[in-house]
C-alpha atoms as a printed R data frame, in Angstrom:
    type eleno elety resid chain resno       x       y       z
1   ATOM     1    CA   MET     A     1 206.422 273.328 103.078
2   ATOM     2    CA   SER     A     2 207.465 273.727  99.432
3   ATOM     3    CA   ALA     A     3 204.390 272.139  97.893
4   ATOM     4    CA   LEU     A     4 202.419 275.356  98.009
5   ATOM     5    CA   SER     A     5 205.268 277.817  97.590
6   ATOM     6    CA   PRO     A     6 204.613 279.044  94.024
7   ATOM     7    CA   THR     A     7 201.600 281.214  94.829
8   ATOM     8    CA   SER     A     8 202.771 284.679  93.804
9   ATOM     9    CA   GLN     A     9 200.386 284.827  90.823
10  ATOM    10    CA   ARG     A    10 196.631 285.051  91.264
11  ATOM    11    CA   ASN     A    11 194.598 281.962  90.580
12  ATOM    12    CA   THR     A    12 192.525 283.222  87.652
13  ATOM    13    CA   ALA     A    13 190.164 280.248  87.701
14  ATOM    14    CA   LEU     A    14 189.483 280.859  91.382
15  ATOM    15    CA   ASP     A    15 188.845 284.574  90.742
16  ATOM    16    CA   ILE     A    16 186.351 283.633  88.029
17  ATOM    17    CA   PHE     A    17 184.692 281.052  90.280
18  ATOM    18    CA   ARG     A    18 184.386 283.643  93.037
19  ATOM    19    CA   ALA     A    19 183.043 286.209  90.573
20  ATOM    20    CA   LEU     A    20 180.517 283.771  89.136
21  ATOM    21    CA   THR     A    21 179.331 282.750  92.592
22  ATOM    22    CA   MET     A    22 178.956 286.332  93.795
23  ATOM    23    CA   SER     A    23 177.183 287.342  90.573
24  ATOM    24    CA   VAL     A    24 174.626 284.568  90.988
25  ATOM    25    CA   MET     A    25 174.265 285.500  94.671
26  ATOM    26    CA   ILE     A    26 173.416 289.103  93.773
27  ATOM    27    CA   PHE     A    27 171.008 287.806  91.126
28  ATOM    28    CA   VAL     A    28 169.046 285.459  93.401
29  ATOM    29    CA   ASN     A    29 169.135 287.897  96.345
30  ATOM    30    CA   ASP     A    30 167.261 290.350  94.124
31  ATOM    31    CA   PHE     A    31 164.291 287.990  93.687
32  ATOM    32    CA   TRP     A    32 162.511 289.608  96.644
33  ATOM    33    CA   LYS     A    33 161.278 292.418  94.396
34  ATOM    34    CA   ILE     A    34 159.784 290.228  91.630
35  ATOM    35    CA   TYR     A    35 157.064 287.592  91.288
36  ATOM    36    CA   ASP     A    36 156.540 284.318  89.449
37  ATOM    37    CA   VAL     A    37 160.145 283.203  89.791
38  ATOM    38    CA   PRO     A    38 160.648 279.674  88.385
39  ATOM    39    CA   HIS     A    39 160.847 277.232  91.266
40  ATOM    40    CA   TRP     A    40 164.191 275.778  90.128
41  ATOM    41    CA   LEU     A    41 165.801 279.191  90.671
42  ATOM    42    CA   GLU     A    42 164.470 279.724  94.197
43  ATOM    43    CA   HIS     A    43 165.230 278.358  97.635
44  ATOM    44    CA   ALA     A    44 163.364 275.185  98.511
45  ATOM    45    CA   GLU     A    45 160.752 275.475 101.241
46  ATOM    46    CA   ARG     A    46 161.545 274.050 104.661
47  ATOM    47    CA   GLY     A    47 160.922 270.307 104.625
48  ATOM    48    CA   GLU     A    48 160.857 270.164 100.818
49  ATOM    49    CA   ASP     A    49 162.973 267.482  99.156
50  ATOM    50    CA   PHE     A    50 164.442 269.812  96.541
51  ATOM    51    CA   MET     A    51 167.437 272.011  95.703
52  ATOM    52    CA   GLY     A    52 167.097 275.169  93.620
53  ATOM    53    CA   LEU     A    53 169.850 277.359  92.194
54  ATOM    54    CA   ALA     A    54 169.583 279.673  95.197
55  ATOM    55    CA   ASP     A    55 170.339 276.704  97.476
56  ATOM    56    CA   VAL     A    56 173.640 276.080  95.672
57  ATOM    57    CA   VAL     A    57 175.110 279.596  95.641
58  ATOM    58    CA   PHE     A    58 176.042 280.127  99.300
59  ATOM    59    CA   PRO     A    59 177.723 276.738  99.883
60  ATOM    60    CA   CYS     A    60 179.668 277.267  96.649
61  ATOM    61    CA   PHE     A    61 180.892 280.561  98.077
62  ATOM    62    CA   LEU     A    62 181.975 278.781 101.271
63  ATOM    63    CA   PHE     A    63 183.826 276.330  99.018
64  ATOM    64    CA   VAL     A    64 185.581 279.258  97.303
65  ATOM    65    CA   VAL     A    65 186.506 280.702 100.714
66  ATOM    66    CA   GLY     A    66 188.118 277.364 101.538
67  ATOM    67    CA   MET     A    67 190.078 277.332  98.274
68  ATOM    68    CA   SER     A    68 191.455 280.787  99.079
69  ATOM    69    CA   ILE     A    69 192.675 279.937 102.584
70  ATOM    70    CA   PRO     A    70 195.798 277.868 101.730
71  ATOM    71    CA   LEU     A    71 196.884 280.343  99.054
72  ATOM    72    CA   ALA     A    72 196.441 283.366 101.331
73  ATOM    73    CA   ILE     A    73 198.186 281.829 104.326
74  ATOM    74    CA   GLU     A    74 201.114 280.485 102.304
75  ATOM    75    CA   ASN     A    75 201.553 283.893 100.678
76  ATOM    76    CA   ARG     A    76 201.785 285.431 104.140
77  ATOM    77    CA   TYR     A    77 204.503 282.964 105.098
78  ATOM    78    CA   GLN     A    78 206.357 283.735 101.860
79  ATOM    79    CA   LYS     A    79 206.380 287.401 102.845
80  ATOM    80    CA   GLY     A    80 207.972 286.498 106.171
81  ATOM    81    CA   CYS     A    81 204.883 286.751 108.379
82  ATOM    82    CA   THR     A    82 205.021 284.713 111.561
83  ATOM    83    CA   VAL     A    83 202.494 282.147 112.737
84  ATOM    84    CA   GLU     A    84 201.489 284.522 115.537
85  ATOM    85    CA   SER     A    85 200.795 287.398 113.123
86  ATOM    86    CA   THR     A    86 198.883 285.003 110.878
87  ATOM    87    CA   PHE     A    87 196.649 284.005 113.783
88  ATOM    88    CA   GLY     A    88 196.081 287.704 114.447
89  ATOM    89    CA   HIS     A    89 195.193 288.255 110.794
90  ATOM    90    CA   ILE     A    90 192.714 285.378 110.886
91  ATOM    91    CA   LEU     A    91 191.062 286.749 114.025
92  ATOM    92    CA   PHE     A    92 190.868 290.261 112.558
93  ATOM    93    CA   ARG     A    93 189.224 289.021 109.355
94  ATOM    94    CA   THR     A    94 186.789 286.920 111.364
95  ATOM    95    CA   LEU     A    95 185.867 289.881 113.560
96  ATOM    96    CA   ALA     A    96 185.277 292.068 110.500
97  ATOM    97    CA   LEU     A    97 182.943 289.483 108.947
98  ATOM    98    CA   LEU     A    98 181.077 288.998 112.228
99  ATOM    99    CA   VAL     A    99 180.569 292.747 112.704
100 ATOM   100    CA   MET     A   100 179.314 293.240 109.161
101 ATOM   101    CA   GLY     A   101 177.189 290.125 109.381
102 ATOM   102    CA   VAL     A   102 175.394 291.149 112.554
103 ATOM   103    CA   PHE     A   103 174.648 294.662 111.267
104 ATOM   104    CA   ILE     A   104 173.144 293.238 108.076
105 ATOM   105    CA   ALA     A   105 171.249 290.545 110.004
106 ATOM   106    CA   ASN     A   106 169.588 293.113 112.269
107 ATOM   107    CA   SER     A   107 168.395 295.097 109.268
108 ATOM   108    CA   GLU     A   108 166.602 292.134 107.687
109 ATOM   109    CA   VAL     A   109 163.474 292.644 109.800
110 ATOM   110    CA   GLY     A   110 163.330 296.416 109.327
111 ATOM   111    CA   VAL     A   111 163.291 299.222 111.909
112 ATOM   112    CA   HIS     A   112 160.738 300.594 114.372
113 ATOM   113    CA   SER     A   113 159.165 303.960 113.576
114 ATOM   114    CA   MET     A   114 160.485 305.321 116.878
115 ATOM   115    CA   VAL     A   115 164.126 305.329 115.732
116 ATOM   116    CA   GLY     A   116 163.618 308.377 113.539
117 ATOM   117    CA   TYR     A   117 165.113 306.975 110.335
118 ATOM   118    CA   ARG     A   118 163.998 304.564 107.662
119 ATOM   119    CA   ILE     A   119 165.524 301.168 106.972
120 ATOM   120    CA   GLY     A   120 166.899 302.652 103.745
121 ATOM   121    CA   THR     A   121 168.851 305.206 105.761
122 ATOM   122    CA   TYR     A   122 170.193 302.406 107.944
123 ATOM   123    CA   TRP     A   123 171.335 300.420 104.876
124 ATOM   124    CA   ILE     A   124 173.141 303.355 103.296
125 ATOM   125    CA   ALA     A   125 174.784 304.453 106.550
126 ATOM   126    CA   MET     A   126 175.811 300.868 107.326
127 ATOM   127    CA   ALA     A   127 177.339 300.228 103.900
128 ATOM   128    CA   LEU     A   128 179.094 303.604 103.957
129 ATOM   129    CA   ALA     A   129 180.527 302.826 107.383
130 ATOM   130    CA   PHE     A   130 181.817 299.456 106.179
131 ATOM   131    CA   VAL     A   131 183.594 301.213 103.309
132 ATOM   132    CA   LEU     A   132 185.149 303.810 105.618
133 ATOM   133    CA   VAL     A   133 186.393 301.200 108.082
134 ATOM   134    CA   TRP     A   134 187.582 298.469 105.734
135 ATOM   135    CA   ASN     A   135 188.467 300.265 102.518
136 ATOM   136    CA   ARG     A   136 191.872 299.571 100.991
137 ATOM   137    CA   TYR     A   137 193.105 303.167 100.957
138 ATOM   138    CA   PRO     A   138 195.639 304.210  98.282
139 ATOM   139    CA   GLN     A   139 199.272 304.667  99.171
140 ATOM   140    CA   ARG     A   140 199.494 307.740  96.956
141 ATOM   141    CA   GLY     A   141 197.325 310.799  96.449
142 ATOM   142    CA   VAL     A   142 195.078 312.812  98.745
143 ATOM   143    CA   LEU     A   143 194.353 309.893 101.056
144 ATOM   144    CA   GLN     A   144 197.891 308.570 101.278
145 ATOM   145    CA   LYS     A   145 198.568 309.986 104.732
146 ATOM   146    CA   ARG     A   146 197.997 307.569 107.570
147 ATOM   147    CA   ASP     A   147 196.214 310.249 109.599
148 ATOM   148    CA   SER     A   148 193.568 310.544 106.876
149 ATOM   149    CA   HIS     A   149 193.036 306.785 106.940
150 ATOM   150    CA   VAL     A   150 192.625 306.790 110.708
151 ATOM   151    CA   LEU     A   151 190.105 309.648 110.663
152 ATOM   152    CA   LEU     A   152 188.016 307.972 107.972
153 ATOM   153    CA   ARG     A   153 188.047 304.650 109.822
154 ATOM   154    CA   LEU     A   154 187.075 306.369 113.069
155 ATOM   155    CA   GLY     A   155 184.223 308.060 111.227
156 ATOM   156    CA   GLY     A   156 182.989 304.661 110.056
157 ATOM   157    CA   ILE     A   157 183.238 303.218 113.552
158 ATOM   158    CA   PHE     A   158 181.224 306.157 114.909
159 ATOM   159    CA   ILE     A   159 178.458 305.549 112.353
160 ATOM   160    CA   LEU     A   160 178.283 301.860 113.284
161 ATOM   161    CA   PHE     A   161 178.213 302.720 116.984
162 ATOM   162    CA   TYR     A   162 175.357 305.185 116.396
163 ATOM   163    CA   LEU     A   163 173.355 302.643 114.418
164 ATOM   164    CA   ALA     A   164 173.901 299.972 117.061
165 ATOM   165    CA   ILE     A   165 172.696 302.087 119.975
166 ATOM   166    CA   THR     A   166 169.735 303.696 118.176
167 ATOM   167    CA   TYR     A   167 168.427 300.660 116.301
168 ATOM   168    CA   ARG     A   168 165.131 299.073 117.320
169 ATOM   169    CA   ASP     A   169 163.417 296.322 115.375
170 ATOM   170    CA   PRO     A   170 159.684 296.522 114.541
171 ATOM   171    CA   GLU     A   171 158.900 294.961 117.940
172 ATOM   172    CA   GLY     A   172 161.018 297.499 119.796
173 ATOM   173    CA   LYS     A   173 163.888 295.103 120.530
174 ATOM   174    CA   VAL     A   174 167.426 296.487 120.637
175 ATOM   175    CA   PHE     A   175 170.345 295.681 118.358
176 ATOM   176    CA   ALA     A   176 171.486 292.103 119.038
177 ATOM   177    CA   ALA     A   177 173.389 289.149 117.613
178 ATOM   178    CA   GLY     A   178 170.387 286.864 117.305
179 ATOM   179    CA   TRP     A   179 172.239 285.300 114.438
180 ATOM   180    CA   TRP     A   180 175.366 286.357 112.598
181 ATOM   181    CA   GLY     A   181 173.995 286.698 109.098
182 ATOM   182    CA   ILE     A   182 175.534 285.365 105.896
183 ATOM   183    CA   LEU     A   183 178.826 287.204 106.368
184 ATOM   184    CA   GLY     A   184 178.993 286.039 109.962
185 ATOM   185    CA   ILE     A   185 178.534 282.408 108.921
186 ATOM   186    CA   ILE     A   186 181.349 282.875 106.423
187 ATOM   187    CA   GLY     A   187 183.441 284.324 109.240
188 ATOM   188    CA   TRP     A   188 182.916 281.354 111.567
189 ATOM   189    CA   CYS     A   189 183.630 278.821 108.804
190 ATOM   190    CA   TYR     A   190 186.730 280.769 107.811
191 ATOM   191    CA   LEU     A   191 187.986 280.921 111.403
192 ATOM   192    CA   LEU     A   192 187.625 277.184 112.012
193 ATOM   193    CA   CYS     A   193 189.164 276.094 108.727
194 ATOM   194    CA   ALA     A   194 191.942 278.692 108.664
195 ATOM   195    CA   VAL     A   195 193.050 277.740 112.182
196 ATOM   196    CA   ILE     A   196 193.066 274.066 111.191
197 ATOM   197    CA   TYR     A   197 195.162 274.909 108.136
198 ATOM   198    CA   VAL     A   198 197.731 276.805 110.208
199 ATOM   199    CA   PHE     A   199 198.267 273.653 112.249
200 ATOM   200    CA   VAL     A   200 198.291 271.030 109.483
201 ATOM   201    CA   ARG     A   201 199.299 273.115 106.428
202 ATOM   202    CA   ASP     A   202 199.160 271.117 103.177
203 ATOM   203    CA   ASP     A   203 198.800 267.707 104.814
204 ATOM   204    CA   LEU     A   204 195.941 266.377 102.695
205 ATOM   205    CA   LYS     A   205 195.441 263.390 104.970
206 ATOM   206    CA   SER     A   206 194.842 265.647 107.979
207 ATOM   207    CA   LEU     A   207 192.562 267.934 105.977
208 ATOM   208    CA   PHE     A   208 190.558 264.923 104.817
209 ATOM   209    CA   ILE     A   209 190.215 263.690 108.402
210 ATOM   210    CA   ALA     A   210 188.912 267.122 109.451
211 ATOM   211    CA   TRP     A   211 186.420 267.089 106.544
212 ATOM   212    CA   PHE     A   212 185.335 263.555 107.410
213 ATOM   213    CA   VAL     A   213 184.730 264.559 111.037
214 ATOM   214    CA   LEU     A   214 182.502 267.431 109.874
215 ATOM   215    CA   ILE     A   215 180.609 265.114 107.525
216 ATOM   216    CA   THR     A   216 180.157 262.630 110.374
217 ATOM   217    CA   ILE     A   217 178.726 265.383 112.583
218 ATOM   218    CA   CYS     A   218 176.336 266.244 109.753
219 ATOM   219    CA   VAL     A   219 175.258 262.628 109.260
220 ATOM   220    CA   LEU     A   220 174.690 262.101 112.971
221 ATOM   221    CA   GLY     A   221 172.932 265.411 113.559
222 ATOM   222    CA   SER     A   222 170.598 265.727 110.549
223 ATOM   223    CA   LYS     A   223 166.983 264.658 110.904
224 ATOM   224    CA   MET     A   224 166.169 261.651 108.744
225 ATOM   225    CA   ARG     A   225 163.115 261.113 106.569
226 ATOM   226    CA   GLU     A   226 159.798 260.521 108.305
227 ATOM   227    CA   SER     A   227 159.879 256.943 107.060
228 ATOM   228    CA   TYR     A   228 162.977 256.465 109.237
229 ATOM   229    CA   GLY     A   229 161.506 258.127 112.297
230 ATOM   230    CA   GLY     A   230 162.141 261.791 111.438
231 ATOM   231    CA   GLU     A   231 164.860 262.106 114.080
232 ATOM   232    CA   ALA     A   232 168.631 262.433 113.905
233 ATOM   233    CA   LEU     A   233 170.788 259.361 114.418
234 ATOM   234    CA   LEU     A   234 172.276 261.122 117.425
235 ATOM   235    CA   ALA     A   235 169.122 262.589 118.954
236 ATOM   236    CA   LEU     A   236 170.409 263.595 122.376
237 ATOM   237    CA   PRO     A   237 168.163 265.358 124.881
238 ATOM   238    CA   LYS     A   238 168.848 269.089 125.082
239 ATOM   239    CA   PRO     A   239 170.701 270.813 126.586
240 ATOM   240    CA   ASN     A   240 173.814 268.636 126.530
241 ATOM   241    CA   PHE     A   241 177.579 269.088 126.364
242 ATOM   242    CA   TYR     A   242 177.907 267.839 122.769
243 ATOM   243    CA   TYR     A   243 175.510 270.382 121.238
244 ATOM   244    CA   ASP     A   244 176.813 273.131 123.523
245 ATOM   245    CA   LEU     A   245 180.367 272.439 122.341
246 ATOM   246    CA   LEU     A   246 179.322 272.550 118.680
247 ATOM   247    CA   GLY     A   247 177.554 275.823 119.405
248 ATOM   248    CA   ILE     A   248 180.585 277.362 121.090
249 ATOM   249    CA   VAL     A   249 182.805 276.742 118.056
250 ATOM   250    CA   HIS     A   250 179.897 277.511 115.681
251 ATOM   251    CA   ILE     A   251 180.139 274.240 113.778
252 ATOM   252    CA   GLY     A   252 176.383 273.758 113.705
253 ATOM   253    CA   ASN     A   253 175.665 270.342 112.221
254 ATOM   254    CA   GLY     A   254 179.009 270.396 110.394
255 ATOM   255    CA   ALA     A   255 177.600 270.980 106.901
256 ATOM   256    CA   LEU     A   256 178.701 274.570 106.305
257 ATOM   257    CA   PRO     A   257 182.345 274.266 107.445
258 ATOM   258    CA   ALA     A   258 182.498 270.996 105.472
259 ATOM   259    CA   PHE     A   259 182.126 273.037 102.260
260 ATOM   260    CA   THR     A   260 185.008 275.286 103.286
261 ATOM   261    CA   MET     A   261 187.154 272.300 104.248
262 ATOM   262    CA   ALA     A   262 186.433 270.618 100.912
263 ATOM   263    CA   GLY     A   263 187.544 273.783  99.131
264 ATOM   264    CA   MET     A   264 190.793 273.747 101.095
265 ATOM   265    CA   MET     A   265 191.486 270.169 100.049
266 ATOM   266    CA   LEU     A   266 190.895 270.940  96.375
267 ATOM   267    CA   SER     A   267 193.093 274.036  96.578
268 ATOM   268    CA   VAL     A   268 195.995 272.101  98.109
269 ATOM   269    CA   ALA     A   269 195.593 269.265  95.618
270 ATOM   270    CA   ALA     A   270 195.400 271.667  92.663
271 ATOM   271    CA   VAL     A   271 198.725 273.274  93.568
272 ATOM   272    CA   ARG     A   272 200.478 270.052  94.555
273 ATOM   273    CA   TYR     A   273 199.521 268.214  91.380
274 ATOM   274    CA   ARG     A   274 199.562 271.160  88.983
275 ATOM   275    CA   GLU     A   275 202.222 269.509  86.797
276 ATOM   276    CA   VAL     A   276 200.284 266.268  86.401
277 ATOM   277    CA   GLU     A   277 198.961 265.577  82.912
278 ATOM   278    CA   MET     A   278 195.509 267.088  82.379
279 ATOM   279    CA   LYS     A   279 193.934 263.771  81.341
280 ATOM   280    CA   LYS     A   280 195.066 262.110  84.576
281 ATOM   281    CA   LYS     A   281 193.776 265.012  86.637
282 ATOM   282    CA   LEU     A   282 190.428 264.947  84.881
283 ATOM   283    CA   LEU     A   283 190.158 261.210  85.456
284 ATOM   284    CA   PHE     A   284 190.879 261.583  89.166
285 ATOM   285    CA   VAL     A   285 188.508 264.548  89.562
286 ATOM   286    CA   SER     A   286 185.804 262.623  87.697
287 ATOM   287    CA   MET     A   287 186.211 259.783  90.171
288 ATOM   288    CA   VAL     A   288 185.939 262.168  93.123
289 ATOM   289    CA   ILE     A   289 182.830 263.829  91.675
290 ATOM   290    CA   GLY     A   290 181.357 260.412  90.946
291 ATOM   291    CA   LEU     A   291 181.920 259.306  94.536
292 ATOM   292    CA   LEU     A   292 180.313 262.496  95.857
293 ATOM   293    CA   LEU     A   293 177.293 262.057  93.590
294 ATOM   294    CA   PHE     A   294 177.028 258.419  94.623
295 ATOM   295    CA   ALA     A   295 177.200 259.423  98.303
296 ATOM   296    CA   GLY     A   296 174.504 262.012  97.630
297 ATOM   297    CA   ALA     A   297 172.238 259.464  95.937
298 ATOM   298    CA   ILE     A   298 172.689 256.900  98.703
299 ATOM   299    CA   SER     A   299 172.222 259.401 101.522
300 ATOM   300    CA   ARG     A   300 169.105 260.819  99.855
301 ATOM   301    CA   HIS     A   301 167.435 257.494 100.559
302 ATOM   302    CA   PHE     A   302 167.697 258.341 104.280
303 ATOM   303    CA   TRP     A   303 167.585 262.164 104.291
304 ATOM   304    CA   ILE     A   304 165.776 264.682 102.123
305 ATOM   305    CA   LEU     A   305 167.774 267.019  99.883
306 ATOM   306    CA   ALA     A   306 167.457 270.324 101.707
307 ATOM   307    CA   LYS     A   307 169.532 273.415 102.370
308 ATOM   308    CA   LEU     A   308 167.336 274.515 105.273
309 ATOM   309    CA   GLY     A   309 168.065 271.240 107.021
310 ATOM   310    CA   ALA     A   310 171.714 271.232 105.865
311 ATOM   311    CA   THR     A   311 171.292 267.547 105.080
312 ATOM   312    CA   PRO     A   312 174.053 265.151 103.921
313 ATOM   313    CA   PRO     A   313 172.691 264.841 100.340
314 ATOM   314    CA   TRP     A   314 172.838 268.625 100.015
315 ATOM   315    CA   VAL     A   315 176.465 268.641 101.185
316 ATOM   316    CA   PHE     A   316 177.548 265.850  98.830
317 ATOM   317    CA   TYR     A   317 175.732 267.174  95.753
318 ATOM   318    CA   VAL     A   318 176.859 270.786  96.126
319 ATOM   319    CA   THR     A   319 180.457 269.736  96.853
320 ATOM   320    CA   ALA     A   320 180.383 267.722  93.617
321 ATOM   321    CA   ILE     A   321 178.985 270.726  91.738
322 ATOM   322    CA   ALA     A   322 181.590 273.109  93.175
323 ATOM   323    CA   THR     A   323 184.462 270.725  92.445
324 ATOM   324    CA   GLY     A   324 183.321 270.208  88.871
325 ATOM   325    CA   MET     A   325 182.779 273.922  88.323
326 ATOM   326    CA   TYR     A   326 186.282 274.860  89.470
327 ATOM   327    CA   VAL     A   327 187.930 272.185  87.328
328 ATOM   328    CA   PHE     A   328 185.874 273.310  84.329
329 ATOM   329    CA   LEU     A   329 186.886 276.947  84.865
330 ATOM   330    CA   GLU     A   330 190.530 275.956  85.263
331 ATOM   331    CA   TYR     A   331 190.294 274.129  81.942
332 ATOM   332    CA   LEU     A   332 188.814 277.228  80.280
333 ATOM   333    CA   VAL     A   333 191.602 279.398  81.674
334 ATOM   334    CA   LYS     A   334 194.372 277.046  80.504
335 ATOM   335    CA   THR     A   335 192.854 276.774  77.038
336 ATOM   336    CA   GLY     A   336 192.357 280.541  76.727
337 ATOM   337    CA   LYS     A   337 188.576 280.318  76.619
338 ATOM   338    CA   ALA     A   338 187.754 282.179  79.833
339 ATOM   339    CA   PHE     A   339 187.791 285.697  78.337
340 ATOM   340    CA   TRP     A   340 183.998 285.868  78.276
341 ATOM   341    CA   PHE     A   341 184.027 286.087  82.085
342 ATOM   342    CA   ASN     A   342 185.923 289.410  81.959
343 ATOM   343    CA   MET     A   343 182.677 291.346  82.383
344 ATOM   344    CA   ILE     A   344 182.053 289.939  85.857
345 ATOM   345    CA   ILE     A   345 185.649 289.621  87.096
346 ATOM   346    CA   PRO     A   346 185.351 292.627  89.497
347 ATOM   347    CA   ALA     A   347 182.934 290.477  91.521
348 ATOM   348    CA   GLY     A   348 185.823 288.046  92.017
349 ATOM   349    CA   THR     A   349 188.553 290.530  92.860
350 ATOM   350    CA   ALA     A   350 186.434 293.016  94.848
351 ATOM   351    CA   THR     A   351 183.888 290.560  96.171
352 ATOM   352    CA   LEU     A   352 182.950 292.273  99.419
353 ATOM   353    CA   THR     A   353 182.459 295.595  97.654
354 ATOM   354    CA   THR     A   354 180.166 293.876  95.142
355 ATOM   355    CA   TYR     A   355 178.130 292.350  97.969
356 ATOM   356    CA   LEU     A   356 177.561 295.765  99.595
357 ATOM   357    CA   VAL     A   357 176.698 297.849  96.515
358 ATOM   358    CA   PRO     A   358 173.040 296.640  96.392
359 ATOM   359    CA   TYR     A   359 172.439 298.073  99.874
360 ATOM   360    CA   PHE     A   360 172.985 301.579  98.471
361 ATOM   361    CA   PHE     A   361 170.415 300.888  95.729
362 ATOM   362    CA   TYR     A   362 167.894 299.352  98.114
363 ATOM   363    CA   GLY     A   363 168.407 302.185 100.562
364 ATOM   364    CA   LEU     A   364 167.829 304.866  97.926
365 ATOM   365    CA   ALA     A   365 164.738 303.043  96.659
366 ATOM   366    CA   ASP     A   366 163.300 302.934 100.186
367 ATOM   367    CA   ILE     A   367 164.049 306.595 100.923
368 ATOM   368    CA   THR     A   368 162.747 307.929  97.608
369 ATOM   369    CA   GLY     A   369 159.805 305.557  97.380
370 ATOM   370    CA   VAL     A   370 160.723 304.526  93.846
371 ATOM   371    CA   VAL     A   371 158.662 301.530  92.704
372 ATOM   372    CA   LEU     A   372 159.355 299.474  89.595
373 ATOM   373    CA   PRO     A   373 156.673 299.273  86.893
374 ATOM   374    CA   ASP     A   374 154.526 296.187  87.310
375 ATOM   375    CA   TRP     A   375 155.622 294.744  83.966
376 ATOM   376    CA   LEU     A   376 159.218 294.668  85.233
377 ATOM   377    CA   THR     A   377 158.381 292.535  88.253
378 ATOM   378    CA   HIS     A   378 156.779 289.443  86.733
379 ATOM   379    CA   GLY     A   379 157.963 286.387  84.839
380 ATOM   380    CA   SER     A   380 160.792 286.629  82.336
381 ATOM   381    CA   MET     A   381 160.968 290.435  82.521
382 ATOM   382    CA   GLY     A   382 161.414 290.183  86.272
383 ATOM   383    CA   LEU     A   383 164.376 287.869  85.743
384 ATOM   384    CA   VAL     A   384 165.826 290.248  83.146
385 ATOM   385    CA   ASN     A   385 165.385 293.016  85.719
386 ATOM   386    CA   CYS     A   386 167.425 291.050  88.278
387 ATOM   387    CA   LEU     A   387 170.082 290.187  85.689
388 ATOM   388    CA   VAL     A   388 170.494 293.820  84.632
389 ATOM   389    CA   PHE     A   389 170.667 294.854  88.290
390 ATOM   390    CA   THR     A   390 173.447 292.298  88.826
391 ATOM   391    CA   LEU     A   391 175.464 293.609  85.873
392 ATOM   392    CA   ILE     A   392 174.978 297.222  87.018
393 ATOM   393    CA   THR     A   393 176.168 296.249  90.497
394 ATOM   394    CA   ILE     A   394 179.324 294.694  89.057
395 ATOM   395    CA   GLY     A   395 179.860 297.702  86.777
396 ATOM   396    CA   ILE     A   396 179.650 300.067  89.746
397 ATOM   397    CA   THR     A   397 182.097 297.859  91.637
398 ATOM   398    CA   ARG     A   398 184.533 298.249  88.738
399 ATOM   399    CA   LEU     A   399 183.974 302.021  88.726
400 ATOM   400    CA   LEU     A   400 184.498 302.286  92.490
401 ATOM   401    CA   GLY     A   401 187.752 300.402  92.121
402 ATOM   402    CA   SER     A   402 189.029 303.046  89.733
403 ATOM   403    CA   PHE     A   403 188.459 305.559  92.551
404 ATOM   404    CA   HIS     A   404 190.347 303.360  95.045
405 ATOM   405    CA   ILE     A   405 187.192 302.196  96.796
406 ATOM   406    CA   GLN     A   406 187.575 298.495  97.425
407 ATOM   407    CA   LEU     A   407 186.971 296.742 100.725
408 ATOM   408    CA   LYS     A   408 189.764 294.536 102.015
409 ATOM   409    CA   ILE     A   409 189.750 292.603 105.267
């Protein structure tokens, strides 16, 4: 398994890609507080044949997760970790993402007045608990002792336990895993693809077969245009074993894990063919992107382009975009032109911390009742507001890192 052995150095292009994706995610997630957002920046409505910037961000992040998997697992093997410990590591990371995802998902509808605390209090306590439990504590200084780490983690677990048992949604329903949230979806995609990688390693043929199976599930399970009947090609009566099986392994219609699998393939190929002449690599990548765009154009004749339906055109187009973006960033890095991304790089190296910082801001705003001036919530000024908020979030992430506060799962 020597093809992926030289992985001791960080992949700068991948860090930038991750940082860029997370920065845009923070930016579009902040649209809830402004008005008159240009349609091309927003999510498409359900049933709309359209893809806005917000519809591209999350699948690109899943793609980045996939690119990271081979590098992370091979680095573990280089350090002497066993397959068994690697499986344990994968399960632990998945569990962490699921736990965080379900806590965030429950908060999205707010809290009932009977719980005795505001949703802002919940957000701050939740984010603080995540930091206490999953922070990468320093090996030197006041917190270097293992006992201190354990006490802080136990404190975080206690906070989460308290929130879980006291939470009630606006209808009085208790804390539940109705859905796993964004982080939970990432966790399920990571689990499936990481386990597959452990078994097949850098066998591109096997990875392609796995990706093709997921794409096939997507093609068969996505509802077609009304002109073609408005039903999926494989429209089985429910319940049935096939859909139940997909639900058990959380594959859904195959679209989301397909992004992660595609990222894994590109990551393996990038390392294996790193010595190939740049012109040849660009030619090959251009062909791949062209095929994906062609598949997207053809499939759009039968399915609408929609994130909310996770349709085949959406999968093909976004995979083409993500592939092209990574190759472009890699080119910038190799030619020394990527320095202008330095401002946002903390979002790529402390990504989970960056994702959680806004919850402290939103929580404080809810508790204090602070409301933005009207002129900061409309049109171009609203977008500037969201952009500044994104840069502040990344700046605080950098500052927290200097105080050894950085989540690591």
